[in-house]
C-alpha positions in Angstrom: 29.8 -26.6 29.5 28.9 -23.0 30.6 29.0 -21.8 27.0 26.7 -24.6 25.9 24.2 -23.6 28.6 24.3 -20.0 27.6 23.9 -20.9 23.9 20.9 -23.1 24.8 19.3 -20.5 26.9 19.8 -17.8 24.2 18.3 -20.1 21.6 15.3 -20.9 23.8 14.7 -17.1 24.4 14.9 -16.4 20.6 12.4 -19.2 19.9 10.1 -17.9 22.6 10.2 -14.4 21.1 9.5 -15.8 17.6 6.6 -17.8 18.9 5.2 -14.7 20.7 5.5 -12.5 17.6 3.7 -15.2 15.5 1.0 -15.6 18.1 0.4 -11.8 18.2 0.4 -11.7 14.4 3.3 -9.2 14.3 5.1 -8.5 11.0 4.3 -10.6 8.1 3.6 -9.9 4.5 0.6 -7.6 4.4 -1.3 -7.3 1.1 -4.5 -5.8 -0.1 -6.9 -8.8 -0.3 -9.4 -7.5 -2.9 -11.2 -4.5 -4.1 -13.4 -4.4 -1.1 -10.4 -4.3 1.2 -9.0 -1.4 -0.9 -12.3 0.5 -0.5 -12.1 -0.1 3.3 -8.5 1.1 3.4 -9.4 4.3 1.5 -12.3 5.0 3.9 -9.9 4.5 6.8 -7.4 7.0 5.2 -10.1 9.6 4.6 -13.3 9.1 6.4 -16.2 9.1 4.0 -14.1 8.3 0.9 -16.6 6.2 -1.0 -14.6 4.4 -3.7 -16.4 3.5 -6.9 -13.4 2.4 -9.1 -10.4 0.4 -7.9 -7.2 -0.7 -9.6 -5.1 -3.1 -7.6 -1.4 -3.5 -8.0 -0.6 -7.0 -9.3 1.5 -7.7 -6.1 -1.4 -6.3 -4.0 0.9 -3.9 -2.2 -0.9 -0.8 -3.5 -3.9 0.5 -5.3 -5.6 3.4 -6.9 -9.2 4.3 -5.9 -11.6 6.9 -7.3 -14.7 8.2 -5.6 -17.9 9.6 -7.1 -16.5 13.2 -7.0 -13.6 12.2 -9.2 -11.0 12.3 -6.4 -8.2 9.7 -6.8 -6.3 8.2 -3.8 -3.2 6.2 -4.0 -2.8 3.5 -1.4 0.6 2.0 -0.5 2.0 -0.4 2.0 3.8 1.3 4.9 5.3 -1.4 7.2 2.4 -3.6 8.2 -0.2 -0.9 7.5 -1.4 1.0 4.5 -1.2 4.7 3.9 -3.3 6.7 1.5 -3.0 10.2 -0.1 -5.2 12.1 -2.5 -3.6 12.9 -5.8 -3.9 16.6 -6.8 -2.8 18.9 -9.6 0.7 18.8 -8.3 1.0 15.0 -8.5 3.5 13.6 -11.0 2.9 10.4 -12.9 4.9 8.3 -15.3 3.7 5.4 -17.3 6.1 2.6 -18.3 4.1 -0.1 -20.1 2.0 -1.7 -17.3 3.6 0.2 -14.4 2.4 3.6 -13.2 4.8 5.6 -11.0 3.1 8.3 -8.9 4.4 11.0 -6.6 2.1 13.1 -4.5 2.6 16.7 -3.3 3.4 15.2 0.1 7.1 14.6 -0.1 7.0 12.5 3.1 4.7 10.0 1.3 7.3 9.3 -1.4 6.6 7.9 -4.8 5.0 4.6 -5.5 5.1 2.3 -8.6 2.0 0.2 -9.2 1.9 -2.6 -11.7 -1.7 -2.2 -12.9 -1.5 -4.3 -16.0 -3.7 -3.2 -18.9 -5.5 -0.7 -16.6 -2.3 1.4 -16.3 -3.0 3.3 -19.5 -6.6 4.1 -18.5 -5.5 5.4 -15.1 -2.6 7.4 -16.5 -4.9 9.1 -19.0 -7.5 9.9 -16.3 -4.9 11.3 -13.9 -4.0 14.0 -16.5 -7.4 15.6 -15.8 -6.8 16.0 -12.0 -6.5 19.6 -11.0 -7.3 20.8 -14.6 
């Protein structure tokens, strides 16, 4: 009987914590909603980054954004937030059909693979001009 009460108490505690996490909107599957959201995320990453061109990953877990000055930022999901880094002349990119894999000069950021569909070739070609 004692074990049954302990089990029931533990189960209630777990359910209470799950309810609290859901109520506080913790965790979850965070995605970039649309191009406007990608522009907002880019501005949050670098204040004043005014994106004029956006390419969203098909899964909405990342994006490429370009501003009027020709700077390109890659956005990627980092936990339940998004992180962004400017691509520079030391960035490496690899195109594999509709997927573009990018690595920044910031080794802590890591590489990111974006499924950009038909836009992948356009973006891959434009990234060759960065830092030139």
